[in-house]
C-alpha positions in Angstrom: -0.2 0.0 -0.1 1.6 3.4 -1.0 0.0 7.1 -0.2 1.8 9.9 -2.9 0.7 13.4 -2.4 1.2 16.2 -4.8 0.7 19.5 -3.0 -1.2 22.3 -5.2 0.5 26.1 -4.5 -2.5 27.6 -6.2 -4.9 25.5 -4.6 -6.5 25.0 -0.6 -6.1 20.8 -1.6 -3.6 18.3 -1.9 -4.0 15.5 -4.4 -3.7 12.8 -2.8 -3.0 8.9 -4.5 -4.0 5.8 -2.9 -2.5 2.4 -4.1 -2.6 -0.9 -3.0 -1.6 -4.5 -4.0 -4.9 -6.7 -3.4 -4.2 -8.8 -6.9 -6.6 -11.7 -5.9 -9.0 -8.7 -5.0 -12.6 -7.8 -6.2 -13.4 -4.4 -4.9 -11.2 -1.8 -2.9 -11.7 1.3 -1.4 -10.3 4.3 1.2 -13.0 5.1 3.4 -12.1 8.5 5.7 -12.8 12.2 7.2 -12.2 12.9 4.2 -14.9 11.4 2.3 -18.1 10.6 4.9 -16.2 7.0 5.4 -18.5 6.1 1.9 -17.0 3.6 0.2 -18.7 4.5 -3.0 -16.6 7.5 -2.8 -14.1 6.2 -1.6 -13.9 3.0 -4.5 -10.4 2.9 -6.6 -10.0 1.3 -9.7 -8.7 -2.1 -10.3 -5.6 -1.8 -12.7 -4.6 -4.7 -15.1 -1.3 -5.5 -13.0 -4.3 -6.4 -9.7 -3.1 -3.0 -8.2 -6.0 -1.2 -6.9 -5.9 3.1 -7.9 -7.5 6.8 -7.1 -6.4 9.9 -7.1 -8.7 11.7 -4.5 -8.6 16.2 -4.1 -8.1 16.5 -0.2 -8.0 20.3 1.8 -4.9 20.4 3.3 -3.6 21.5 5.9 -5.5 18.6 8.3 -4.6 15.5 9.6 -8.0 12.7 8.6 -8.5 9.1 9.8 -8.5 6.9 7.7 -8.7 2.8 6.4 -9.0 0.7 3.0 -11.9 -1.7 2.6 -10.9 -4.9 1.1 -13.5 -6.9 -0.3 -15.3 -6.0 2.8 -12.3 -6.2 5.0 -11.1 -3.5 6.7 -7.3 -2.7 7.1 -4.9 0.3 8.2 -2.0 1.3 6.7 -0.1 4.1 7.9 3.1 6.1 9.5 0.9 6.3 12.3 -2.7 5.5 13.8 -5.5 6.8 16.1 -7.7 4.9 18.3 -11.4 6.0 17.2 -14.0 5.4 20.2 -16.7 5.4 17.7 -15.0 2.2 15.7 -13.8 0.5 18.7 -10.3 0.4 16.9 -7.5 1.9 15.4 -7.4 3.9 12.6 -4.8 5.2 9.6 -4.0 9.4 9.6 -3.7 10.9 7.1 -1.7 14.5 6.8 -1.8 17.0 4.0 
């Protein structure tokens, strides 16, 4: 799993690319504070090599909790994590 950030100087957003290598998976999404935890809004596209990829415009100067959903299973992958009382689990943290 990889996260690439491209900051736009003229806008208050960062283009964030999420990549997940999941050759056997049928559906992968990234859900979090930046898309109302919506799998539909965070759906990643499957490439021919089996990697799922998506680019999202995310507002800068903030930290967002998120998770990956791989065929219905929640997966954390990040540099840091934060405990979330509502979920009763840790979420990954994205800082842009």
